C-alpha positions as CSV (number, residue, x, y, z in Angstrom):
1,M,0.0,0.1,0.2
2,S,1.5,3.5,-0.7
3,Y,1.8,6.3,1.3
4,F,-0.7,8.1,-0.9
5,D,-3.3,5.3,0.2
6,Q,-2.4,4.8,3.9
7,L,-3.0,8.8,4.1
8,I,-6.6,8.0,2.9
9,Q,-7.1,5.2,5.0
10,V,-6.4,7.5,8.0
11,R,-8.6,10.3,6.9
12,H,-11.4,8.2,6.6
13,H,-11.4,6.5,10.1
14,I,-11.1,9.7,11.5
15,H,-14.2,11.1,9.5
16,W,-16.1,7.8,10.8
17,L,-14.6,8.3,14.3
18,I,-16.2,12.2,14.2
19,G,-19.5,10.7,12.9
20,T,-19.5,8.4,15.8
21,I,-19.4,11.0,18.3
22,F,-21.7,13.1,16.7
23,V,-24.3,10.0,16.6
24,L,-23.7,9.3,20.0
25,V,-24.1,12.9,21.7
26,I,-27.1,14.1,19.1
27,L,-28.7,10.6,20.7
28,L,-28.2,11.7,24.1
29,E,-28.6,15.6,23.5
30,Y,-32.5,14.6,21.6
31,S,-34.0,11.6,23.9
32,T,-33.3,14.1,27.2
33,P,-35.0,17.2,28.0
34,P,-33.4,20.6,27.0
35,P,-31.2,21.6,31.0
36,Y,-29.7,18.4,30.2
37,V,-26.7,19.6,28.2
38,F,-24.6,17.0,26.4
39,G,-23.3,19.7,23.6
40,Y,-19.5,19.8,25.8
41,L,-18.7,16.0,24.0
42,Y,-18.6,18.2,20.9
43,I,-15.2,19.2,22.0
44,G,-13.8,16.0,21.7
45,A,-14.9,15.6,18.1
46,V,-13.7,19.1,17.4
47,L,-10.0,18.6,18.8
48,I,-10.0,15.4,16.7
49,A,-10.9,17.3,13.5
50,S,-8.2,20.0,14.4
51,I,-5.1,18.0,14.9
52,R,-5.4,15.3,12.6
53,L,-8.1,17.2,9.6
54,N,-7.2,20.8,8.0
55,R,-8.8,24.1,9.0
56,Q,-12.0,24.0,6.4
57,A,-12.5,20.4,8.3
58,T,-12.0,22.1,11.7
59,I,-14.3,25.0,10.7
60,F,-17.3,22.6,9.5
61,V,-17.1,20.5,12.5
62,T,-17.2,23.4,15.0
63,S,-19.9,24.7,13.0
64,M,-21.9,21.4,13.0
65,A,-21.6,21.0,16.6
66,I,-22.9,24.4,17.6
67,V,-25.5,24.0,15.6
68,C,-26.6,20.7,16.6
69,T,-26.3,21.9,20.3
70,L,-28.6,25.1,20.0
71,L,-31.2,23.1,17.7
72,N,-32.1,21.0,20.8
73,L,-33.6,24.0,22.2
74,L,-36.5,24.0,19.5
75,I,-36.2,19.9,19.0
76,P,-38.0,17.7,20.2
77,G,-39.9,21.0,21.5
78,V,-41.8,19.0,24.0
79,E,-40.8,21.3,27.0
80,I,-40.7,25.1,28.0
81,V,-37.2,26.3,27.0
82,T,-36.4,28.4,30.4
83,P,-33.7,31.5,30.4
84,A,-31.4,29.1,32.7
85,T,-31.5,26.7,29.6
86,V,-30.8,29.0,26.9
87,A,-27.7,30.5,28.9
88,N,-26.6,26.8,29.5
89,R,-26.3,26.4,25.9
90,V,-25.0,29.6,25.3
91,I,-22.2,29.1,26.9
92,T,-21.5,25.3,25.8
93,V,-21.2,27.1,22.2
94,L,-18.7,29.4,23.4
95,A,-16.9,26.7,24.7
96,L,-17.0,24.9,21.5
97,G,-16.4,28.1,19.4
98,V,-13.0,28.9,21.4
99,T,-12.1,25.1,20.9
100,G,-12.4,25.1,17.6
101,W,-10.7,28.7,17.4
102,L,-7.6,27.3,19.7
103,G,-7.6,24.1,17.6
104,D,-7.1,26.4,14.2
105,R,-4.6,28.8,16.1
106,L,-2.3,25.3,17.3
107,Q,-2.6,23.9,13.7
108,T,-1.5,26.9,12.2
109,Y,1.3,27.3,14.5
110,E,2.1,23.6,13.9
111,Q,2.6,24.6,10.3
112,A,4.6,27.5,11.0
113,I,7.1,25.5,12.6
114,T,7.4,22.6,10.2
115,Q,7.6,25.1,7.7
116,Q,10.4,26.4,9.7
117,R,11.9,23.3,10.6
118,L,12.0,22.4,7.1
119,Q,13.9,25.9,6.0
120,I,16.6,25.4,8.6
121,Q,16.9,21.6,8.1
122,A,17.7,22.8,3.8
123,Q,19.9,25.5,5.3
124,E,22.0,22.9,7.3
125,K,21.7,20.8,4.2
126,L,23.3,24.0,1.7
127,A,25.7,24.9,4.4
128,Q,26.9,21.3,4.6
129,M,26.9,20.8,0.8
130,R,28.7,24.9,1.1
131,E,31.7,23.1,3.5
132,D,32.2,20.5,1.7
133,F,33.0,22.0,-2.0
134,V,35.3,24.4,-0.1
135,S,37.3,21.6,1.6
136,T,37.4,19.4,-1.9
137,L,38.2,22.4,-3.3
138,T,41.0,23.7,-1.3
139,H,42.1,20.0,-1.1
140,D,42.6,19.6,-4.6
141,L,43.9,23.4,-4.8
142,K,46.9,22.1,-3.1
143,T,48.7,19.6,-5.0
144,P,49.0,21.8,-8.1
145,L,50.2,24.8,-5.8
146,L,52.6,22.0,-4.5
147,G,53.6,20.8,-8.0
148,A,54.2,24.2,-9.0
149,L,56.8,25.4,-5.9
150,E,58.6,22.2,-7.0
151,T,59.4,23.1,-11.0
152,L,59.8,26.6,-9.7
153,Q,62.6,24.8,-6.9
154,A,64.2,23.3,-9.9
155,L,64.1,26.3,-12.3
156,R,65.9,28.5,-9.7
157,S,68.3,25.7,-9.3
158,G,69.3,25.6,-12.7
159,N,68.0,22.2,-13.7
160,F,66.4,23.4,-17.2
161,G,69.9,25.5,-17.8
162,P,71.5,28.9,-16.7
163,V,69.3,31.3,-14.6
164,S,70.5,34.7,-14.5
165,L,69.9,37.3,-11.6
166,A,66.8,39.0,-13.0
167,Q,65.7,35.3,-13.5
168,H,66.0,34.5,-10.0
169,R,64.1,37.6,-8.9
170,V,61.3,36.4,-11.0
171,F,61.4,33.2,-9.7
172,D,61.6,34.4,-6.1
173,V,58.5,36.4,-6.5
174,M,56.3,33.8,-8.1
175,T,57.4,31.3,-5.0
176,R,57.0,33.9,-2.3
177,S,53.3,34.1,-4.2
178,H,53.0,30.7,-4.1
179,Q,53.6,30.0,-0.8
180,K,51.7,32.8,0.4
181,T,48.4,31.2,-1.8
182,L,49.1,27.6,-0.6
183,Q,49.4,28.9,3.2
184,L,46.0,30.4,2.7
185,V,44.7,27.1,1.5
186,E,46.0,25.2,4.1
187,T,44.5,27.6,6.8
188,L,41.2,27.9,4.8
189,M,41.4,23.5,5.3
190,D,42.3,24.0,9.1
191,I,39.4,26.1,10.2
192,Y,36.5,24.0,7.8
193,H,38.0,20.8,9.7
194,N,37.9,22.8,13.0
195,D,34.6,23.7,12.6
196,A,33.4,20.7,11.8
197,E,34.8,18.0,13.9
198,G,36.7,20.4,16.4
199,L,40.1,21.5,17.1
200,R,42.5,18.3,17.8
201,L,45.2,19.6,20.5
202,Y,48.5,17.6,21.8
203,P,49.5,19.6,24.7
204,Q,52.4,19.5,26.7
205,R,54.2,22.0,29.2
206,L,55.7,24.8,27.2
207,D,57.3,28.1,27.9
208,L,55.8,31.0,26.1
209,L,58.8,33.1,26.2
210,V,60.7,30.4,24.2
211,L,57.9,29.6,22.0
212,A,58.4,33.5,21.0
213,E,61.7,33.9,20.4
214,E,61.2,30.2,18.0
215,T,58.7,31.7,16.0
216,I,60.4,35.6,15.9
217,T,62.8,33.4,14.2
218,D,60.2,32.0,11.8
219,V,59.2,35.5,11.0
220,L,62.4,37.2,10.8
221,P,63.3,37.2,7.0
222,L,59.5,38.7,6.4
223,A,60.5,41.7,9.1
224,T,63.9,42.4,7.5
225,S,62.2,42.4,4.2
226,R,60.5,45.3,5.4
227,Q,62.7,47.3,7.7
228,I,61.1,46.2,11.0
229,H,62.4,45.4,14.4
230,L,61.3,43.0,16.6
231,R,62.1,42.4,20.0
232,V,60.5,39.9,23.2
233,R,60.3,41.6,26.6
234,D,58.9,40.8,29.7
235,K,56.1,43.0,31.3
236,N,56.9,42.4,34.8
237,S,60.3,42.0,35.4
238,D,64.2,43.1,34.2
239,F,65.2,39.4,34.3
240,R,64.4,36.8,31.9
241,R,61.6,34.3,33.2
242,S,59.4,31.4,32.3
243,Y,55.9,31.3,31.3
244,Y,54.9,27.9,31.4
245,V,51.4,26.7,29.9
246,N,49.4,23.6,29.0
247,G,49.3,24.2,25.1
248,D,50.1,22.5,21.8
249,A,53.2,24.0,20.5
250,L,52.5,23.4,17.0
251,Q,49.2,25.3,17.3
252,L,50.2,28.0,19.6
253,S,53.1,28.6,17.5
254,R,50.6,29.1,14.5
255,V,49.1,32.3,16.4
256,L,51.9,33.6,17.2
257,V,53.3,33.7,13.6
258,N,49.5,35.0,12.1
259,L,49.7,38.3,15.0
260,L,53.5,38.9,14.3
261,S,52.8,38.7,10.2
262,N,49.8,40.6,10.7
263,A,51.9,43.0,12.8
264,I,54.7,43.3,10.5
265,N,52.3,43.9,7.4
266,H,51.1,46.7,8.8
267,S,53.6,48.6,10.6
268,R,55.2,51.5,9.3
269,R,58.9,50.8,7.9
270,G,61.6,51.3,10.1
271,S,59.1,50.8,12.9
272,S,59.5,48.1,15.4
273,V,57.0,45.1,16.6
274,E,57.1,44.6,20.3
275,V,55.7,40.6,22.0
276,V,55.6,41.7,25.4
277,I,54.8,38.6,28.2
278,G,53.4,39.1,31.6
279,S,51.2,37.1,33.9
280,D,48.0,38.2,35.5
281,R,46.2,36.9,38.0
282,G,46.6,33.0,37.3
283,Y,47.0,33.5,33.6
284,Y,50.2,34.1,31.0
285,Q,49.5,37.0,28.5
286,V,50.6,37.7,25.0
287,Q,50.6,41.4,23.6
288,I,52.1,41.9,19.9
289,I,52.5,45.9,19.8
290,D,52.9,47.3,16.8
291,E,53.4,50.9,15.3
292,G,51.1,50.5,12.4
293,Q,47.4,52.3,11.8
294,G,45.1,52.0,14.4
295,I,41.6,49.8,14.2
296,P,38.5,51.7,14.8
297,S,36.5,50.9,17.8
298,D,33.5,49.9,15.7
299,E,35.3,47.0,14.5
300,L,37.5,45.6,17.3
301,P,34.6,42.6,18.3
302,H,34.5,41.7,14.7
303,L,38.2,41.5,13.4
304,F,38.4,37.6,15.1
305,D,35.0,36.2,12.9
306,R,35.4,34.3,10.1
307,F,36.5,36.0,6.8
308,Y,35.9,39.7,8.4
309,Q,37.5,42.3,6.5
310,G,36.8,45.9,8.0
311,Q,36.0,49.2,6.2
312,G,40.3,50.0,7.4
313,D,42.9,50.0,5.2
314,R,44.3,47.7,7.9
315,Q,41.6,45.0,7.8
316,A,41.3,45.4,4.0
317,K,44.9,43.9,3.8
318,G,43.9,40.4,4.7
319,T,41.8,37.6,4.0
320,G,40.1,37.3,7.5
321,L,41.5,34.1,7.8
322,G,44.1,34.3,10.1
323,L,42.7,35.8,13.2
324,Y,39.6,33.4,12.5
325,L,42.3,30.5,13.2
326,S,43.9,32.2,15.8
327,R,40.6,32.2,17.8
328,Q,40.1,28.7,17.5
329,I,43.5,27.7,18.8
330,I,43.1,30.2,21.8
331,E,39.5,29.5,22.9
332,A,40.5,25.4,22.4
333,H,43.4,26.0,25.1
334,H,40.4,28.2,27.4
335,G,42.3,31.1,26.8
336,E,41.0,34.8,25.7
337,I,42.2,36.6,22.3
338,W,41.3,40.5,21.6
339,A,42.1,43.1,19.9
340,E,42.8,46.9,20.9
341,S,44.0,50.3,19.3
342,Y,45.3,52.9,20.7
343,S,47.2,56.2,19.0
344,Q,49.9,55.1,17.7
345,G,49.4,51.7,16.3
346,A,47.6,48.5,17.7
347,V,47.8,45.6,20.4
348,F,46.4,42.2,19.2
349,A,46.7,39.9,22.9
350,F,45.9,36.4,24.2
351,R,46.3,34.9,27.5
352,L,45.9,31.1,28.5
353,P,46.0,29.9,32.0
354,A,49.6,29.0,33.5
355,Y,50.8,25.8,34.7
356,M,49.9,25.7,38.4
357,D,52.8,22.7,38.9
358,Q,55.3,25.3,38.5
359,L,55.8,29.0,39.1
360,P,57.9,31.7,37.1
361,G,60.7,32.8,38.5
362,P,64.2,34.8,37.8
363,T,66.3,32.8,36.1
364,T,69.6,33.9,34.4
365,G,69.1,35.0,30.4
366,K,68.8,38.1,27.9
367,M,66.6,39.8,26.0
368,I,65.8,39.5,22.2
369,A,66.6,43.0,20.1
């Protein structure tokens, strides 16, 4: 039996049930004197119609119940109808009308909820299809990019013949461009993977100061090309201290690279970028301070949203992916990340819970400048 045939059979049973209720109530109503009101029993038929049938059927059943209730005042007509009897019938009619109206409202709300649920399901399916498409696209883009980088490396090495100085410069520009595109593709893949499956961490005890020093070494070529001076300093002491946290070294290094690259790219040539590390009530805080263009106050809450690009020149230069990924990583470490603006530049900062088994203490060391 098809679904359509089953639906017809169910409706047929409902019609029979409502008809049976009407027959029973009519027998009770018309076999007893008018003062005995059994019209309230029609409410059962009205409720069944409002739940299982459409709006027109509910209105028809309610109207028939009201007509049958009032008609009992005139039929069989063997007794005198008193005002009390009329009042009882009117109250019954009002109860039937209210029941029918409430049933109709309930049916309307259920239809609206069903429609909204279907729209949400369609939106979720569309979002899933979009994410699957982006994930597949980024994965497929990675292979040709890696092939292009390998080819450029072979060309630079002279595997296909002598390479002039001008050609070396062109190959360097192309290599940097492809590496930047590859990094963007990998970041996009990580973001969609984190949104879909969550960020997997491999936490260990690590020193934020050491991690910051290692990260500065990684971004030093970029800083040199833009003539940016990098420096790490302790906010709370002139001596070198250890700031241990329980974190994933690779992921936290990505956060520092993102924030440092952002600061370097938006700093004036010849200016400096500082990494300031300090402690604050059970947390260790890292600040990246640049001397570039500030950030409008109305854009600060949205900087770490996915694909967000503000109206200013500073935000327009980026894709909005690096800061969003940084937020994912820091929040996965139960930390907090934010940005501030001041007259001479901007501050991007994050803080993480301190590793409580060992408190930071003074040690001999150096300051990077």
